[in-house]
C-alpha positions in Angstrom: -6.6 2.1 1.4 -8.1 2.5 -2.1 -4.6 3.0 -3.7 -3.4 5.0 -6.5 -4.1 4.6 -10.4 -1.1 3.9 -12.6 -1.9 4.0 -16.3 0.3 4.5 -19.4 -1.7 7.3 -20.8 -4.2 10.0 -19.6 -7.0 8.4 -21.4 -6.3 5.1 -19.7 -6.3 6.9 -16.3 -9.6 8.7 -17.0 -11.1 5.4 -18.0 -9.8 3.6 -14.9 -11.0 6.4 -12.6 -14.4 6.3 -14.3 -14.6 2.6 -13.8 -13.6 3.0 -10.0 -16.3 5.8 -9.5 -19.0 3.6 -10.9 -18.0 0.8 -8.4 -18.1 3.1 -5.3 -20.2 5.9 -3.9 -18.4 8.9 -5.1 -19.6 12.4 -4.7 -16.8 14.4 -6.2 -13.1 14.0 -7.1 -9.9 15.9 -6.0 -7.1 16.3 -8.3 -3.7 17.7 -7.2 -2.8 20.8 -8.9 1.0 21.2 -9.5 1.4 24.9 -9.1 4.8 26.7 -9.7 6.6 27.7 -6.5 5.2 31.2 -7.0 1.6 29.8 -7.1 1.3 30.3 -10.9 0.0 28.0 -13.5 2.8 26.1 -15.4 2.6 23.2 -17.9 2.0 20.6 -15.2 -0.8 22.5 -13.5 -2.4 22.9 -17.0 -2.1 19.2 -17.7 -3.9 18.6 -14.2 -6.7 21.0 -15.2 -7.2 19.2 -18.4 -7.2 15.9 -16.7 -9.8 17.2 -14.3 -12.0 18.4 -17.1 -11.7 15.0 -18.7 -12.5 13.2 -15.4 -15.6 15.6 -15.2 -16.8 14.6 -18.5 -16.3 10.9 -18.1 -17.8 10.7 -14.8 -20.4 13.4 -14.5 -19.0 14.4 -11.0 -17.5 17.6 -9.8 -13.7 17.9 -9.9 -12.1 20.0 -7.5 -8.3 20.9 -7.4 -5.9 21.1 -4.5 -2.5 22.6 -4.4 0.1 19.7 -4.4 3.2 21.7 -3.8 5.4 20.1 -1.2 3.1 17.0 -0.9 5.8 14.5 -2.0 8.2 16.0 0.6 5.5 15.9 3.3 4.6 12.3 2.3 8.5 11.3 2.5 8.9 12.9 5.9 5.8 11.0 7.3 7.2 7.6 6.0 10.6 8.4 7.4 9.0 9.1 10.7 6.9 5.9 10.7 10.3 4.0 10.2 9.5 2.7 6.5 12.6 1.4 4.6 13.8 3.5 1.5 12.3 0.6 -0.6 9.0 0.6 0.9 9.0 4.5 0.8 9.6 4.3 -3.0 6.7 1.8 -3.3 4.2 4.1 -1.5 5.3 7.5 -2.3 2.5 8.3 -4.9 -0.1 6.8 -2.5 1.2 8.7 0.4 1.4 12.2 -1.5 -2.3 11.6 -2.7 -3.3 11.2 0.9 -1.5 14.3 1.8 -3.2 16.3 -0.8 -6.6 14.8 0.2 -6.0 15.6 3.8 -5.1 19.2 2.9 -8.2 19.6 0.8 -10.6 18.1 3.5 -8.8 20.1 6.4 -9.4 23.3 4.3 -13.0 22.6 3.6 -13.5 21.9 7.3 -11.9 25.2 8.3 -14.0 27.0 5.7 -11.2 27.9 3.4 -12.5 28.3 -0.2 -9.6 26.7 -1.9 -8.1 27.4 -5.2 -10.0 29.7 -7.6 -12.0 28.3 -10.6 -11.7 24.8 -9.5 -15.4 23.1 -9.8 -15.9 20.9 -12.7 -18.7 23.2 -14.0 -16.2 26.0 -14.1 -13.7 23.8 -15.9 -16.3 22.8 -18.4 -17.2 26.2 -19.1 -13.7 27.1 -19.8 -13.0 24.2 -22.1 
């Protein structure tokens, strides 16, 4: 497992992801998009889009977004079914939620689902 990036600021997060991208053979990045329950864009979704734009600029890679609604709940359920203790679940929740988001993204692409609108880094760059 590659793990998750925990940083004190968005700038530090972008820099850490950019370093990681340079060390690995990365073709694109997937960012969880925290949509509102009705599917609309709220503050957290806007922040995720801005983060994606910054990642695209820093890495030169396409950044795609995936709906992250209920990913934490699904991750929690998976870890419970695996018998992980509550302490271990707390340690791994971000990593497991990221895994759920990536799996959803890949599953949809394999099934030919186009995903969320306006999600490519080039579209993000054009908007900002």
